[in-house]
Backbone as CSV, one residue per row, in Angstrom:
resi,resn,N_x,N_y,N_z,CA_x,CA_y,CA_z,C_x,C_y,C_z
1,MET,-16.383,-9.720,16.961,-14.746,-9.846,17.025,-14.412,-9.213,17.963
2,THR,-13.259,-10.309,18.628,-12.857,-9.880,19.738,-10.842,-8.793,19.525
3,THR,-11.216,-7.941,20.666,-10.066,-7.417,20.087,-8.872,-7.555,22.032
4,LYS,-7.700,-7.873,20.303,-6.314,-8.082,21.071,-5.395,-7.001,20.777
5,THR,-4.441,-6.263,21.093,-3.686,-6.335,21.250,-2.230,-6.483,20.778
6,LEU,-1.314,-6.165,19.883,0.002,-6.588,19.544,0.917,-6.643,20.385
7,THR,0.656,-6.401,21.162,1.110,-7.015,23.194,1.442,-8.289,23.329
8,THR,-0.039,-8.517,23.215,-0.579,-10.363,23.378,0.669,-11.418,22.268
9,THR,0.553,-10.640,21.229,1.203,-11.245,20.065,2.782,-11.332,20.111
10,GLY,3.181,-10.122,20.654,4.553,-10.128,20.258,5.227,-9.441,20.977
11,GLY,4.918,-8.997,21.839,5.340,-7.449,22.936,5.692,-6.256,22.240
12,ARG,6.382,-5.926,22.840,7.080,-4.550,22.809,6.996,-4.560,20.678
13,THR,8.627,-5.546,20.586,9.103,-5.439,19.046,8.425,-5.525,17.498
14,ALA,6.872,-6.546,17.871,6.342,-5.799,16.895,5.019,-4.824,16.819
15,ILE,4.755,-4.240,18.109,3.853,-2.829,17.864,5.152,-1.908,17.503
16,THR,6.536,-1.783,17.767,7.263,-0.842,16.823,7.116,-1.422,15.686
17,ALA,8.118,-2.872,15.093,7.974,-2.914,13.853,6.564,-2.475,12.786
18,ALA,5.177,-2.348,13.768,4.137,-3.083,12.935,3.828,-0.910,12.310
19,TRP,4.592,-0.524,14.057,4.147,1.401,13.076,4.866,1.700,12.585
20,VAL,6.285,1.420,13.114,7.407,1.888,11.786,6.965,1.817,10.118
21,LEU,6.524,0.714,10.115,6.238,-0.059,8.795,5.254,0.722,8.021
22,GLN,3.545,0.778,8.972,2.299,1.418,9.163,2.902,3.110,8.594
23,ILE,3.851,3.597,9.276,4.021,5.420,9.139,5.137,5.295,7.645
24,LEU,6.000,4.644,7.600,6.779,4.531,6.584,6.039,4.268,4.869
25,ALA,5.125,3.170,5.293,4.230,3.127,4.088,3.411,3.918,3.558
26,ALA,2.782,4.411,5.374,1.327,5.790,4.652,2.254,6.844,4.087
27,ALA,3.333,7.443,4.452,3.877,8.417,3.669,4.365,8.299,1.894
28,MET,4.674,6.992,2.156,5.101,6.938,0.530,3.942,6.446,-0.007
29,PHE,2.498,5.975,-0.084,1.502,6.590,-0.710,0.603,7.181,-0.318
30,LEU,1.021,7.995,0.895,0.437,9.523,0.348,1.566,9.796,-0.394
31,PHE,1.797,9.846,-0.894,2.855,10.753,-1.791,2.427,10.142,-3.428
32,ALA,2.494,8.602,-3.449,2.352,8.055,-4.534,1.291,8.324,-5.089
33,GLY,0.111,8.442,-4.516,-1.376,8.758,-4.624,-1.543,9.721,-4.933
34,GLY,-0.626,10.855,-4.148,-1.248,11.999,-4.568,-0.579,12.587,-5.579
35,SER,0.185,12.384,-6.394,1.717,12.807,-7.026,0.144,11.996,-8.486
36,LYS,-0.560,10.614,-8.426,-1.218,10.052,-9.344,-2.465,11.544,-9.280
37,LEU,-3.247,11.271,-8.451,-4.213,12.395,-8.509,-4.245,13.429,-8.474
38,ALA,-2.602,14.498,-8.567,-2.557,15.628,-8.461,-2.182,15.665,-10.413
39,GLY,-1.890,14.695,-10.891,-1.905,14.766,-11.978,-0.440,14.906,-12.678
40,GLN,0.340,14.544,-12.035,1.981,14.834,-12.727,2.537,13.785,-13.892
41,GLN,2.838,14.271,-14.802,2.947,14.089,-16.317,3.821,12.519,-16.283
42,ALA,4.628,12.411,-15.228,5.213,11.178,-15.036,3.993,10.103,-15.252
43,MET,2.892,10.145,-13.960,2.490,9.671,-14.339,0.773,9.418,-14.821
44,ILE,0.406,10.478,-16.137,-0.220,10.489,-16.810,0.415,9.593,-17.609
45,ASP,1.690,9.989,-18.048,2.522,9.485,-19.176,2.729,7.700,-19.253
46,THR,2.878,7.391,-17.659,2.948,5.490,-16.802,1.469,5.164,-17.193
47,PHE,0.374,5.950,-16.908,-1.061,5.163,-16.968,-1.599,4.644,-18.268
48,GLY,-0.803,6.028,-19.217,-1.067,6.493,-20.723,-0.610,4.582,-21.553
49,GLN,0.393,3.906,-20.747,1.235,2.926,-21.388,0.456,1.694,-20.792
50,ILE,-0.039,1.992,-19.982,-0.860,0.340,-19.259,-2.259,0.346,-20.491
51,GLY,-2.384,1.623,-20.937,-4.067,1.453,-21.483,-4.901,1.156,-21.071
52,LEU,-5.280,1.226,-19.876,-6.545,1.615,-19.332,-7.600,2.620,-19.537
53,GLY,-6.825,3.869,-19.472,-7.281,5.221,-19.306,-7.182,5.834,-17.795
54,GLN,-7.248,7.076,-18.634,-6.440,7.898,-17.353,-7.701,7.833,-15.735
55,TRP,-8.524,7.532,-16.299,-9.884,6.794,-14.683,-8.705,5.873,-13.994
56,PHE,-8.442,5.145,-14.478,-7.373,3.933,-13.670,-6.252,4.195,-12.825
57,ARG,-5.830,5.893,-13.895,-4.673,6.513,-12.345,-4.996,7.206,-11.277
58,TYR,-7.095,7.878,-11.866,-7.540,8.197,-10.397,-7.786,7.352,-9.454
59,LEU,-8.482,5.767,-9.800,-8.473,4.836,-9.524,-7.673,4.219,-8.296
60,THR,-6.376,4.124,-8.914,-5.582,3.786,-8.613,-5.089,4.842,-7.029
61,GLY,-5.024,6.155,-7.468,-4.137,7.292,-6.665,-4.841,6.989,-5.405
62,VAL,-6.635,7.243,-5.145,-7.501,7.260,-4.212,-7.760,5.974,-3.820
63,ILE,-7.356,4.375,-4.075,-6.836,3.714,-3.476,-5.837,3.516,-2.374
64,GLU,-4.689,4.452,-3.195,-3.760,4.317,-2.549,-3.349,5.576,-1.411
65,VAL,-4.396,6.873,-1.489,-4.214,7.577,-0.507,-5.492,7.263,0.388
66,GLY,-6.645,6.362,-0.072,-7.520,6.220,1.096,-7.379,4.799,2.052
67,SER,-6.042,4.150,1.519,-5.213,3.191,2.411,-4.541,3.549,2.982
68,ALA,-3.720,4.483,2.893,-2.626,5.366,3.466,-2.940,5.680,4.360
69,VAL,-4.573,6.495,4.799,-5.575,7.291,6.210,-5.103,5.749,6.860
70,LEU,-5.725,4.482,5.743,-6.083,3.321,6.966,-5.072,3.370,7.663
71,LEU,-3.660,3.063,7.037,-2.790,2.386,7.512,-2.661,3.016,9.170
72,LEU,-2.829,4.150,8.874,-2.229,5.058,10.736,-3.751,4.515,11.992
73,VAL,-4.491,4.273,11.127,-6.018,3.821,12.530,-5.644,2.446,13.019
74,PRO,-5.493,1.947,13.996,-4.489,-0.006,13.945,-5.751,-0.406,13.655
75,THR,-7.340,0.362,14.614,-8.313,-0.955,13.925,-8.518,-1.317,12.158
76,LEU,-7.731,0.056,11.259,-8.566,-0.296,10.084,-6.943,-0.138,9.255
77,ALA,-6.172,-0.705,9.824,-4.972,-1.267,9.144,-4.490,-2.452,8.681
78,PHE,-5.485,-3.482,8.952,-5.121,-4.650,8.464,-5.678,-4.267,7.170
79,PHE,-7.138,-3.693,6.945,-7.777,-3.303,5.516,-7.180,-2.436,4.999
80,GLY,-6.595,-1.692,5.068,-5.620,-1.209,4.515,-4.365,-1.745,3.685
81,ALA,-3.676,-1.943,4.872,-3.031,-3.430,4.187,-3.132,-4.073,3.138
82,ALA,-4.253,-4.926,3.487,-4.394,-5.568,2.273,-4.867,-5.139,0.877
83,ALA,-5.664,-3.806,0.997,-6.514,-3.269,-0.399,-4.120,-2.825,-0.982
84,LEU,-3.791,-2.454,-0.820,-2.965,-2.102,-0.918,-1.253,-3.402,-1.099
85,PHE,-1.568,-4.231,-0.703,-1.163,-4.941,-1.517,-2.045,-6.061,-2.321
86,VAL,-2.800,-6.085,-2.465,-3.570,-6.286,-3.804,-3.534,-4.938,-4.420
87,THR,-3.223,-4.009,-4.542,-2.683,-2.927,-5.935,-1.523,-3.011,-6.114
88,MET,-0.280,-3.615,-5.591,1.031,-3.275,-5.571,1.028,-4.871,-5.909
89,THR,0.785,-5.981,-6.007,0.311,-7.486,-6.316,0.010,-6.863,-8.329
90,GLY,-0.604,-5.671,-8.204,-0.936,-5.907,-9.598,-0.087,-4.511,-9.996
91,ALA,0.540,-4.259,-9.798,2.083,-3.225,-9.628,3.195,-3.931,-10.141
92,VAL,3.188,-5.207,-9.403,4.630,-5.607,-9.834,4.443,-6.236,-11.323
93,ILE,2.760,-7.099,-11.620,2.409,-7.850,-12.664,2.741,-7.146,-13.526
94,THR,1.999,-5.798,-13.980,1.836,-4.758,-14.669,3.348,-3.919,-14.839
95,HIS,4.703,-3.974,-14.530,5.489,-4.237,-14.480,6.320,-4.430,-15.385
96,LEU,5.808,-5.913,-15.207,6.445,-7.323,-15.225,6.471,-7.497,-17.004
97,PHE,4.952,-7.083,-17.119,4.057,-7.990,-17.984,3.286,-6.866,-19.290
98,VAL,3.593,-4.941,-18.659,3.162,-4.509,-19.738,3.814,-2.779,-19.745
99,ILE,4.381,-2.406,-19.085,4.925,-1.431,-18.814,6.490,-1.403,-19.181
100,GLY,7.321,-2.367,-18.927,8.743,-2.775,-18.280,8.900,-2.315,-17.161
101,GLY,10.010,-1.757,-16.863,11.268,-1.040,-16.343,11.140,-2.248,-15.116
102,GLY,11.978,-1.211,-13.629,12.106,-2.636,-12.765,10.975,-2.694,-11.782
103,PRO,10.266,-3.624,-11.378,9.424,-4.140,-10.111,10.043,-3.763,-8.511
104,ALA,11.340,-3.539,-8.660,10.960,-3.492,-7.350,10.766,-2.616,-6.370
105,PRO,10.564,-1.114,-6.582,10.291,-0.903,-5.717,8.408,-1.125,-5.177
106,ALA,8.107,-1.891,-6.799,6.082,-2.349,-5.853,6.841,-3.181,-5.209
107,ALA,7.804,-4.155,-5.698,7.724,-5.347,-5.120,7.691,-5.060,-3.611
108,VAL,9.166,-3.647,-2.970,9.634,-4.059,-2.037,8.280,-3.655,-1.165
109,LEU,7.314,-2.287,-1.782,5.558,-2.779,-0.916,4.821,-3.162,-0.887
110,LEU,4.879,-4.553,-1.436,4.204,-5.750,-1.654,4.672,-6.800,-0.175
111,VAL,5.714,-6.610,0.037,5.893,-6.951,1.329,5.854,-6.264,2.002
112,VAL,5.731,-5.118,2.254,6.149,-4.181,3.375,4.345,-4.031,3.835
113,THR,3.752,-4.186,3.364,2.395,-3.991,3.081,1.595,-5.540,3.510
114,GLY,2.502,-6.720,2.921,2.033,-7.335,3.408,2.259,-8.252,4.682
115,ALA,3.861,-7.478,5.265,4.111,-7.502,6.952,3.170,-7.169,7.389
116,ILE,2.599,-6.088,7.303,1.396,-5.320,8.255,0.465,-5.588,8.177
117,ALA,-0.362,-6.684,7.194,-1.159,-7.263,6.951,-1.378,-7.943,8.245
118,TYR,-0.355,-8.829,7.854,0.596,-9.886,8.950,0.214,-10.403,10.509
119,LEU,0.682,-9.101,10.989,0.952,-8.397,11.849,-0.192,-7.506,12.603
120,ARG,-1.140,-7.006,11.878,-2.532,-6.882,12.604,-3.363,-8.047,12.412
121,TRP,-3.800,-8.666,11.296,-3.890,-10.005,11.849,-4.196,-10.951,12.815
122,THR,-2.481,-11.082,13.046,-2.812,-12.042,13.991,-2.339,-10.976,15.660
123,ALA,-3.418,-9.872,15.238,-3.454,-9.573,16.832,-5.213,-8.916,16.207
124,ALA,-5.224,-9.145,15.921,-7.189,-9.207,15.435,-7.507,-10.540,16.557
């Protein structure tokens, strides 16, 4: 695999945009995944509504926290963003068809992680 930086595909603006999105997304997913792993009551209740058991809350938390860390490593950011994109796709579907409520926060994170994956893929 050849190495290419974002400077060849979009200049300083692309680099800045990628890093801003990566840092913001990493913070959000560290917080969200951390609350799942810490067992906050709201997360316990939400995953109880999903009906797959609390193991799924732990799995989701590990994916979110682990992928958030990957977002902060430029060579691994694509993989973190891709994992989070799949996770947020599931979250949007779950909100729409299983637990109700607004899927807007998950949808925004879906778009952000998709943008990060795109920016990092085109840089690879």
